[in-house]
C-alpha positions in Angstrom: 3.7 -0.6 -52.5 1.6 1.3 -49.9 2.3 0.9 -46.3 0.3 2.3 -43.3 2.5 3.9 -40.7 1.4 4.0 -37.1 3.3 3.7 -33.8 3.4 -0.1 -34.1 4.4 -0.4 -37.8 7.7 1.5 -37.5 9.3 -1.7 -36.3 8.3 -3.6 -39.5 9.5 -0.8 -41.8 12.9 -0.7 -40.1 13.3 -4.4 -40.8 12.7 -4.0 -44.5 15.3 -3.3 -47.0 15.7 0.4 -47.5 14.6 0.2 -51.2 11.2 -1.3 -50.1 10.4 1.2 -47.4 8.3 4.2 -48.7 9.9 7.5 -48.6 8.6 10.2 -46.2 7.3 12.3 -49.1 5.2 9.3 -50.3 3.2 9.0 -47.0 -0.2 10.5 -46.6 -0.8 13.5 -44.4 -2.2 11.5 -41.5 0.9 9.2 -41.4 3.2 12.2 -41.4 1.3 13.9 -38.6 1.5 10.7 -36.5 5.2 10.3 -37.0 5.7 14.0 -36.1 3.7 13.5 -32.9 5.7 10.4 -31.9 9.0 12.1 -32.6 7.9 15.3 -30.7 7.0 13.1 -27.7 10.3 11.4 -27.8 12.1 14.8 -27.9 10.2 16.1 -24.9 10.9 13.0 -22.9 14.5 13.0 -23.8 14.8 16.8 -23.0 13.1 16.4 -19.7 14.7 13.1 -18.7 16.8 14.5 -15.9 13.9 16.4 -14.4 11.6 13.4 -14.8 14.1 11.2 -13.0 14.3 13.7 -10.1 10.5 13.9 -9.9 10.2 10.1 -10.0 12.9 9.7 -7.4 11.2 12.1 -5.0 7.8 10.5 -5.6 9.1 7.0 -5.0 11.0 8.0 -1.9 7.9 9.6 -0.5 5.8 6.6 -1.3 8.3 4.0 -0.3 9.6 5.6 2.8 6.3 7.3 3.7 6.1 9.8 6.4 8.2 8.7 9.3 6.1 6.7 11.7 5.1 9.0 14.5 5.4 8.3 18.2 2.6 6.3 19.7 1.6 6.2 23.3 0.7 2.5 23.1 1.3 -0.1 20.4 -0.6 -3.4 20.8 1.4 -6.0 18.9 0.7 -9.6 17.7 -3.1 -9.2 17.9 -5.8 -10.9 15.9 -7.6 -7.8 14.7 -11.3 -7.8 14.3 -12.2 -4.4 12.8 -16.0 -4.6 13.0 -16.5 -4.6 9.2 -17.5 -8.3 9.0 -14.2 -9.3 7.5 -12.2 -12.2 9.0 -9.6 -11.4 11.6 -6.1 -10.5 10.5 -2.7 -10.3 12.2 -1.4 -6.8 12.9 -0.5 -4.1 15.4 -2.6 -1.2 16.6 -1.0 2.2 17.4 -2.8 4.4 19.9 -2.1 8.1 20.3 -3.9 10.5 22.6 -6.4 7.8 23.5 -7.4 7.1 19.9 -6.5 4.5 17.3 -3.9 6.2 15.0 -2.7 3.4 12.9 -3.3 -0.3 12.2 -0.8 -2.5 10.4 2.9 -3.5 10.8 4.2 -1.0 13.3 7.4 -2.8 14.2 9.6 0.2 13.4 7.3 2.8 15.1 8.5 4.4 18.3 6.2 4.1 21.3 6.0 4.7 25.0 4.4 1.4 25.9 4.0 -2.0 24.1 1.3 -4.5 24.9 1.8 -7.9 23.4 -1.6 -9.3 22.6 0.0 -12.7 22.1 -2.6 -13.9 19.5 -5.6 -12.6 21.4 -8.4 -10.7 19.8 -8.0 -6.9 19.4 -11.3 -5.2 18.5 -13.0 -1.9 18.9 -15.4 -1.6 21.8 -18.6 -3.5 21.7 -22.0 -1.8 22.1 -24.4 -3.4 24.6 -27.8 -2.6 23.2 -29.7 -3.7 26.4 -27.4 -2.9 29.2 -29.6 -2.4 32.3 -26.7 -1.1 34.3 -28.6 1.9 35.6 -28.0 1.1 39.3 -24.7 -0.8 39.1 -22.9 2.2 37.5 -23.8 4.1 40.7 -22.2 1.4 42.8 -19.0 1.1 40.7 -18.7 3.7 37.9 -15.8 1.7 36.3 -18.3 -1.1 35.5 -15.6 -3.8 35.4 -18.1 -6.5 34.4 -18.7 -4.5 31.1 -15.1 -3.5 30.4 -13.9 -7.1 30.9 -16.3 -8.1 28.1 -15.0 -5.4 25.8 -18.2 -3.3 26.1 -17.4 0.4 25.8 -20.9 1.8 25.0 -24.2 0.9 26.6 -27.7 1.8 25.6 -29.7 1.9 28.9 -32.8 3.3 30.4 -35.4 1.2 28.7 -38.3 0.5 31.0 -37.0 2.1 34.2 -34.3 4.6 34.8 -32.4 6.0 37.8 -33.2 9.6 36.7 -35.3 11.5 36.9 -37.0 10.2 40.0 -40.2 11.2 41.7 -41.7 10.1 45.0 -43.5 7.1 43.5 -40.2 5.7 41.9 -38.3 6.3 45.2 -41.0 4.3 47.1 -41.1 1.5 44.5 -37.3 1.1 44.3 -36.5 1.6 48.0 -35.5 -2.0 48.5 -33.2 -2.0 45.5 -31.5 1.2 46.7 -30.9 -0.3 50.1 -29.5 -3.5 48.5 -26.9 -1.5 46.5 -26.4 0.9 49.4 -27.4 3.8 47.1 -28.8 7.0 48.6 -31.0 8.8 46.0 -30.7 12.5 46.1 
């Protein structure tokens, strides 16, 4: 009776009666080499088991615990986050450190200096106004509250006319506008 031996067939051999199982000296060279490899791997794993357990423990504790959540200046909680990728909104928190977004996700355990509860409102990165036309209004109120209240943080402006550079012809043409906004060109 010939029997092929591989890593899966050792189970079937062990279930046979001892008299039916082929003896080691009856196996071909490939089967012997395969058995030696398996047995060598088992010895290595058994010999390194304590070290392997320590390595796995350290790896798991690093992955599971992660680095401790760092302090944030501001954490915006309970927001409907729209990240600008085109994906639907999702619930989460936004951690801000040094004026920049540092983390997005569940930041309940994170320490922070200030918490802003968005209360289900949209939290999104700043919008870009591609046709702003705030050339003069920024000179009246540099905070541009009308833009900020809409979530606009970047504006492309200056198409057509611009507040700088100016020459005598532009000063003459825009004189009424300057007076209306109480701007003194210099």
